[in-house]
C-alpha positions as CSV (number, residue, x, y, z in Angstrom):
1,M,-10.1,-2.6,10.0
2,C,-7.8,0.1,11.8
3,D,-7.6,0.0,15.4
4,D,-10.1,3.2,15.7
5,E,-13.0,1.8,13.8
6,L,-15.9,-0.3,14.9
7,I,-16.5,-3.7,13.1
8,P,-20.6,-4.2,12.8
9,P,-22.0,-5.4,16.0
10,Q,-23.8,-8.5,13.8
11,A,-22.7,-10.1,10.8
12,D,-24.3,-9.9,7.4
13,M,-25.8,-5.9,8.3
14,T,-25.7,-3.8,5.3
15,E,-23.8,-0.3,5.3
16,Q,-27.0,1.1,5.3
17,E,-28.6,-0.9,8.0
18,W,-25.3,-0.4,10.5
19,L,-25.2,3.4,9.5
20,R,-29.2,3.1,10.3
21,A,-28.6,1.7,13.3
22,G,-26.7,4.1,14.2
23,S,-28.7,7.1,13.9
24,E,-31.1,5.1,15.9
25,A,-28.5,4.6,18.9
26,T,-27.7,8.0,18.7
27,A,-31.5,9.6,18.6
28,G,-31.8,7.3,22.3
29,G,-32.5,3.8,20.9
30,P,-31.0,0.7,22.4
31,P,-27.0,1.5,22.7
32,M,-25.3,-0.3,19.9
33,R,-22.7,-2.7,20.9
34,T,-19.1,-2.6,20.2
35,T,-15.8,-5.0,19.5
36,G,-14.0,-2.8,22.6
37,R,-11.4,-1.2,20.9
38,V,-13.0,1.4,21.2
39,P,-15.0,3.8,23.7
40,Q,-19.2,3.1,23.9
41,W,-20.1,6.6,23.6
42,V,-17.9,7.1,19.6
43,N,-21.1,6.6,17.2
44,R,-21.0,6.2,14.0
45,R,-21.3,9.0,12.7
46,T,-19.4,10.5,14.4
47,L,-16.4,7.4,13.2
48,L,-16.9,8.1,9.1
49,G,-17.3,12.3,9.7
50,G,-15.5,13.3,6.6
51,A,-14.6,10.0,5.0
52,M,-18.8,9.2,3.9
53,A,-18.9,12.7,1.9
54,G,-16.3,11.3,-0.5
55,A,-17.9,7.9,-0.5
56,A,-20.2,6.7,-3.6
57,L,-23.2,6.1,-2.6
58,A,-24.9,3.8,-5.8
59,V,-23.6,0.4,-6.2
60,L,-21.2,1.0,-9.7
61,P,-22.5,-1.7,-12.7
62,S,-20.4,-4.6,-12.6
63,Q,-18.5,-6.1,-15.7
64,A,-16.9,-9.0,-15.7
65,Q,-13.1,-9.4,-15.9
66,T,-10.9,-12.1,-17.8
67,P,-8.4,-13.3,-14.9
68,A,-4.9,-13.0,-16.8
69,A,-2.9,-15.9,-16.8
70,A,0.9,-15.5,-17.6
71,A,-0.1,-12.6,-18.5
72,P,2.8,-10.0,-20.5
73,R,4.1,-7.1,-19.0
74,L,1.8,-4.1,-19.1
75,G,1.7,-0.9,-17.9
76,G,2.7,2.8,-18.3
77,P,6.0,3.7,-20.9
78,G,9.2,1.7,-19.6
79,A,7.4,-0.4,-17.1
80,F,9.8,-2.3,-15.4
81,P,10.0,-5.7,-16.8
82,F,9.3,-8.9,-15.0
83,P,12.8,-11.1,-14.2
84,E,13.8,-13.7,-16.2
85,H,17.0,-15.5,-14.7
86,P,17.5,-15.8,-11.4
87,N,20.0,-13.3,-9.9
88,G,23.3,-13.7,-9.5
89,K,22.7,-16.5,-5.9
90,G,20.7,-18.4,-8.1
91,E,17.8,-17.2,-6.8
92,F,14.8,-14.8,-7.4
93,S,14.2,-12.4,-4.9
94,V,10.6,-10.9,-3.9
95,L,10.3,-8.4,-1.5
96,I,6.8,-9.2,0.4
97,T,5.0,-6.3,1.7
98,G,1.3,-5.1,3.0
99,D,-1.4,-2.7,4.5
100,A,1.6,0.0,3.9
101,G,-0.7,2.4,2.4
102,T,-0.6,5.4,5.0
103,G,2.0,7.9,3.1
104,D,2.9,8.5,6.7
105,E,6.5,8.5,8.1
106,A,6.3,4.8,8.8
107,Q,5.6,4.0,5.7
108,Y,8.0,5.5,4.4
109,A,10.4,4.5,6.9
110,V,9.5,0.4,5.5
111,A,10.3,1.5,3.1
112,A,13.7,3.2,2.8
113,A,14.9,0.4,4.8
114,A,13.7,-2.4,2.3
115,R,15.1,-0.4,-0.1
116,D,18.8,-1.1,1.0
117,I,17.7,-4.9,1.8
118,C,16.1,-4.8,-2.0
119,Q,19.5,-3.9,-3.2
120,A,22.1,-6.4,-1.5
121,E,19.5,-9.5,-2.3
122,R,19.0,-8.4,-5.7
123,V,15.3,-8.1,-5.5
124,G,13.5,-8.2,-8.9
125,L,9.6,-8.0,-7.9
126,A,8.1,-6.9,-5.1
127,V,4.4,-7.9,-3.5
128,G,2.1,-5.1,-1.8
129,L,-0.4,-7.5,-0.3
130,G,-3.3,-5.0,-0.2
131,D,-4.7,-1.7,1.9
132,N,-3.0,-0.3,-0.6
133,I,-4.5,3.3,-0.6
134,Y,-6.0,3.5,3.2
135,E,-8.6,4.7,4.3
136,N,-11.1,4.4,1.3
137,G,-9.0,3.8,-1.8
138,P,-8.4,5.7,-4.5
139,E,-11.6,7.8,-6.0
140,S,-10.3,7.8,-8.9
141,D,-8.3,5.9,-11.3
142,D,-5.6,8.9,-11.3
143,D,-5.5,9.5,-7.3
144,S,-2.9,11.7,-6.4
145,E,-3.3,9.4,-3.7
146,F,-1.4,6.3,-6.0
147,Q,1.5,9.1,-5.9
148,D,1.7,9.7,-2.1
149,K,0.9,6.6,-1.1
150,F,2.5,4.9,-3.3
151,E,4.8,6.0,-6.0
152,K,7.2,8.2,-3.9
153,P,7.5,5.9,-0.9
154,N,8.8,2.9,-3.3
155,N,10.8,5.0,-5.1
156,G,14.1,3.3,-6.1
157,I,12.7,0.2,-5.4
158,D,12.3,-0.2,-8.9
159,V,10.9,-3.6,-9.7
160,P,7.6,-5.0,-11.0
161,W,4.5,-5.3,-7.9
162,L,2.5,-7.9,-7.8
163,M,-1.0,-5.7,-6.2
164,L,-3.8,-7.0,-4.7
165,L,-7.1,-5.3,-3.5
166,G,-7.4,-5.5,0.2
167,N,-11.1,-4.4,2.5
168,H,-9.5,-0.4,2.4
169,D,-9.3,-0.1,-1.4
170,C,-12.9,-1.1,-1.5
171,S,-15.3,0.7,1.1
172,G,-18.2,1.6,0.8
173,L,-20.1,4.1,2.8
174,I,-17.6,2.6,5.3
175,P,-14.3,3.0,5.0
176,G,-12.3,-0.5,5.3
177,S,-15.8,-2.1,5.0
178,G,-14.9,-3.9,1.4
179,G,-18.3,-3.0,0.7
180,D,-18.1,-1.6,-2.7
181,P,-15.5,-4.4,-4.4
182,S,-16.6,-2.2,-8.0
183,R,-13.9,0.6,-6.6
184,G,-11.3,-2.0,-6.6
185,D,-11.4,-1.7,-11.0
186,R,-10.0,2.1,-10.1
187,E,-6.5,0.1,-9.7
188,V,-6.9,-2.4,-12.2
189,A,-7.2,0.5,-14.2
190,Y,-4.0,2.2,-12.4
191,A,-2.0,-0.7,-13.3
192,K,-2.3,0.7,-17.1
193,T,0.1,4.1,-16.4
194,S,2.3,2.9,-13.8
195,R,5.7,1.7,-14.2
196,R,5.7,-0.3,-11.2
197,W,1.9,-1.0,-10.2
198,Y,1.2,-4.3,-11.5
199,M,-2.5,-5.3,-11.7
200,P,-3.9,-6.9,-14.9
201,S,-6.9,-8.0,-13.9
202,R,-8.8,-8.5,-10.4
203,Y,-6.8,-11.6,-9.9
204,Y,-4.3,-13.0,-12.2
205,S,-1.1,-15.2,-12.2
206,V,2.2,-14.6,-12.3
207,P,4.9,-17.6,-13.2
208,L,8.2,-16.9,-13.5
209,P,10.0,-17.4,-15.8
210,A,6.9,-17.4,-18.3
211,A,8.5,-19.8,-20.2
212,D,9.5,-22.2,-18.0
213,P,7.8,-21.4,-14.4
214,L,10.3,-22.3,-11.0
215,V,7.4,-20.1,-8.9
216,E,4.1,-19.5,-9.6
217,F,2.4,-16.6,-7.8
218,F,-1.6,-16.6,-7.7
219,A,-3.2,-13.1,-6.1
220,I,-6.7,-13.7,-5.4
221,D,-9.3,-10.8,-4.3
222,T,-10.6,-12.2,-0.6
223,I,-12.9,-9.1,-0.3
224,P,-16.7,-10.0,-1.1
225,W,-16.0,-13.7,0.3
226,S,-15.1,-11.3,4.3
227,S,-16.3,-7.9,4.0
228,Y,-17.6,-6.5,7.3
229,V,-21.0,-6.0,5.6
230,A,-22.7,-7.5,3.5
231,Q,-23.0,-7.3,-1.1
232,L,-25.8,-5.6,-2.3
233,D,-24.4,-5.9,-5.9
234,P,-25.4,-9.8,-6.7
235,Y,-22.1,-10.0,-8.9
236,Y,-19.9,-10.1,-5.7
237,R,-22.3,-11.9,-3.6
238,W,-20.3,-14.1,-1.4
239,D,-21.8,-16.9,-4.7
240,G,-22.7,-14.6,-6.9
241,P,-20.9,-15.7,-10.5
242,Y,-18.0,-13.2,-9.3
243,M,-16.5,-15.7,-6.6
244,R,-18.0,-18.7,-8.6
245,E,-15.2,-17.7,-11.6
246,Q,-12.7,-16.8,-9.3
247,R,-12.5,-20.1,-7.1
248,S,-13.4,-21.9,-10.6
249,W,-10.4,-20.4,-11.8
250,L,-8.0,-20.6,-8.7
251,D,-8.6,-24.1,-8.4
252,G,-7.4,-25.1,-12.4
253,A,-4.8,-22.5,-12.2
254,L,-2.9,-24.5,-9.2
255,R,-4.4,-27.9,-10.8
256,A,-2.4,-26.7,-14.4
257,S,0.5,-25.1,-12.9
258,R,3.8,-26.1,-14.0
259,A,5.9,-24.3,-11.9
260,R,8.1,-26.3,-8.8
261,W,6.5,-24.0,-6.0
262,K,3.0,-22.4,-6.2
263,V,2.6,-18.9,-3.9
264,V,-1.1,-17.8,-2.9
265,L,-1.2,-14.3,-2.1
266,S,-4.3,-12.9,-0.9
267,H,-5.3,-10.0,1.7
268,H,-7.0,-12.1,4.0
269,P,-5.5,-14.8,5.8
270,Y,-6.5,-18.6,6.6
271,L,-4.4,-18.9,9.6
272,N,-3.6,-16.2,12.2
273,N,-2.8,-15.5,15.8
274,G,-3.3,-11.5,15.7
275,K,-6.8,-10.3,16.8
276,H,-8.2,-9.9,13.6
277,G,-8.3,-14.6,14.1
278,S,-8.6,-16.8,11.4
279,A,-10.7,-17.5,8.5
280,G,-14.4,-18.3,9.3
281,S,-14.0,-16.5,12.8
282,Y,-12.3,-12.9,11.5
283,D,-13.1,-10.1,14.4
284,G,-15.1,-13.2,16.9
285,F,-18.0,-13.4,14.0
286,E,-18.6,-17.0,13.5
287,I,-22.1,-16.9,11.7
288,G,-23.4,-15.6,8.4
289,N,-21.6,-15.1,4.8
290,Y,-19.6,-12.2,5.2
291,T,-17.8,-11.4,8.6
292,S,-16.9,-14.5,9.2
293,G,-15.1,-15.6,6.0
294,V,-16.2,-18.1,6.6
295,H,-16.8,-19.2,3.0
296,L,-13.0,-17.6,2.0
297,K,-12.2,-20.5,5.0
298,D,-14.1,-23.3,2.6
299,M,-11.9,-22.0,-0.5
300,Y,-8.8,-22.2,1.1
301,E,-9.2,-26.1,2.7
302,K,-10.9,-27.0,-0.2
303,V,-8.7,-25.1,-3.1
304,V,-5.4,-23.8,-1.4
305,C,-3.9,-26.0,1.2
306,G,-2.1,-29.2,0.3
307,R,-1.3,-27.5,-3.5
308,A,0.2,-24.6,-2.5
309,D,3.6,-23.8,-0.7
310,L,2.9,-20.7,0.7
311,I,0.0,-18.6,1.7
312,L,0.9,-14.8,1.8
313,S,-1.2,-12.3,3.7
314,G,-1.6,-9.0,4.7
315,H,-4.9,-7.7,6.6
316,D,-3.4,-8.0,10.3
317,H,-0.9,-5.6,11.3
318,T,1.7,-8.3,11.9
319,L,4.8,-10.3,10.7
320,Q,3.9,-14.7,11.2
321,I,5.3,-17.2,10.0
322,L,3.2,-19.9,10.6
323,E,4.4,-23.6,11.1
324,P,2.5,-25.8,8.3
325,T,0.4,-28.7,9.8
326,A,-1.9,-31.3,9.2
327,R,-4.0,-28.7,8.6
328,T,-3.2,-26.9,5.7
329,G,-2.3,-29.8,4.2
330,G,1.3,-28.4,4.4
331,T,1.0,-25.2,2.9
332,R,2.4,-22.6,5.2
333,Q,0.8,-19.8,6.3
334,V,2.4,-16.2,6.3
335,V,1.3,-12.9,7.3
336,C,3.3,-9.7,6.9
337,G,1.1,-6.7,6.9
338,A,3.6,-4.2,9.6
339,S,4.4,-2.3,6.3
340,A,3.1,0.9,7.5
341,K,0.9,0.3,10.4
342,T,1.3,-2.0,13.9
343,E,-0.8,-4.1,16.1
344,D,-1.3,-3.9,20.6
345,G,1.9,-6.6,20.6
346,K,0.5,-9.8,21.8
347,A,-0.6,-13.0,20.3
348,H,-3.9,-13.8,20.6
349,F,-4.3,-17.1,19.0
350,G,-2.3,-19.9,19.5
351,H,-1.2,-21.6,15.9
352,P,2.2,-23.1,15.5
353,A,4.6,-20.8,14.5
354,A,8.3,-20.4,13.6
355,W,8.3,-17.2,14.0
356,Q,6.5,-13.9,14.6
357,N,5.8,-10.1,16.3
358,F,2.9,-8.4,16.2
359,S,4.8,-4.3,18.1
360,D,7.3,-3.9,15.3
361,H,7.0,-2.7,11.7
362,G,8.7,-4.5,8.7
363,F,8.7,-6.5,5.6
364,M,10.4,-9.9,4.3
365,V,12.4,-11.4,1.3
366,L,11.0,-14.5,-0.1
367,K,14.1,-16.0,-1.7
368,V,13.4,-18.7,-4.0
369,S,15.6,-21.7,-6.0
370,G,15.2,-24.9,-7.7
371,A,16.5,-26.4,-3.6
372,R,14.6,-24.6,-1.6
373,L,12.0,-21.5,-0.3
374,T,13.6,-18.9,1.8
375,I,11.7,-16.2,3.6
376,D,13.7,-13.4,5.9
377,A,11.7,-11.4,8.5
378,Y,12.8,-7.9,8.9
379,T,11.7,-5.7,11.7
380,V,12.3,-1.7,10.8
381,D,13.2,1.2,13.3
382,V,11.1,3.4,11.5
383,A,13.4,6.7,13.5
384,T,16.4,5.3,12.0
385,R,14.9,4.0,9.3
386,K,17.4,0.4,9.4
387,A,16.3,-3.5,9.0
388,T,17.1,-5.9,10.8
389,L,16.7,-9.3,9.8
390,Q,15.3,-11.3,13.1
391,H,14.3,-14.9,11.6
392,R,14.3,-17.1,8.4
393,T,12.7,-20.4,7.5
394,R,13.8,-22.8,4.6
395,Q,11.5,-25.2,2.8
396,T,13.2,-28.0,1.0
397,R,10.4,-29.9,-0.9
398,P,7.6,-28.6,-2.4
399,V,4.3,-29.4,-1.0
400,A,2.5,-30.8,-4.4
401,A,6.0,-33.3,-4.4
402,A,5.3,-34.3,-0.6
403,A,1.6,-35.4,-1.7
404,R,2.7,-37.4,-4.9
405,A,4.9,-38.9,-2.5
406,H,2.1,-40.7,-0.1
407,A,-0.2,-40.7,-3.1
């Protein structure tokens, strides 16, 4: 959620219960609790304002989707193709952005700075780690916000963008709640008309190159596991068909992948030193099936850790390259969510980090070759639209190879 939004005072409240509790407090009931991020006198109705007027009031019908694995490049006429070969430097170079979709000056500045780096690094692919359309997600699959908050800012970064869903993309009545996952289907539908936006399904994989993959990306949907409110649609419950199918798919896809390097793309991080915290205790919650992300934590630990080389996530508006540890099974967590918003300038937790920044805008570039993975972290000066390389991390041994060596 954004800094100026309330987080539900109790885990597992539905959106209706949250709104009703706010009305009771306004009418003279017991004072509502907040996280301390906003003054106590701000009530939910004031906070939601006009956002509620445009929100869907009913749960939309759900339809099972078949995830795309090694799918061909689909999209609008002239869709930018996936790179089939490494660039002239012998690498697949990938731009990493997250939480970018504000349409404001900071987003345009970061994109302009990234455009220059993309040309220099011969980037052939880009990633958007969710919260693509602030604050409530698109209202339709041809919403003008797709142009204002994605296409126009990224003009000139003319490559396929692997896009995934964030909590703001799936807002219900409450902005950023993740309370209506079905809204994400509009972003899947938009991919059919865009040259850049690639989202063939709500979760999917992309191997590069397709015939003999060096690296494979696994884009997942973490929203129903980590929504700020309880899911009302049984299909999207934390233990409902959608999440069971996705977990099974990811487990099988990681096991079957022939790629040397494996990268999981998600909106919510497993580990995080920013103020949102880590899976299992997001925003200080440690109870219930939703707000804390306890079931996402379980999935990361049982399905991803020790099998993927990287988890690339957004959600926290920071830049973090954490160290792989025994807890992660050698998997490295990276947080890259500062492409339009920033945080409070300080670390809130102490997970070992190779480098981290909690105050600047920025992005990262992932470079993949047979010999190594390289992550370059850039900060951006919004006023000048210039990027500065702040840190470089290299990894030379795939996690799966290390696991086999110890087997």
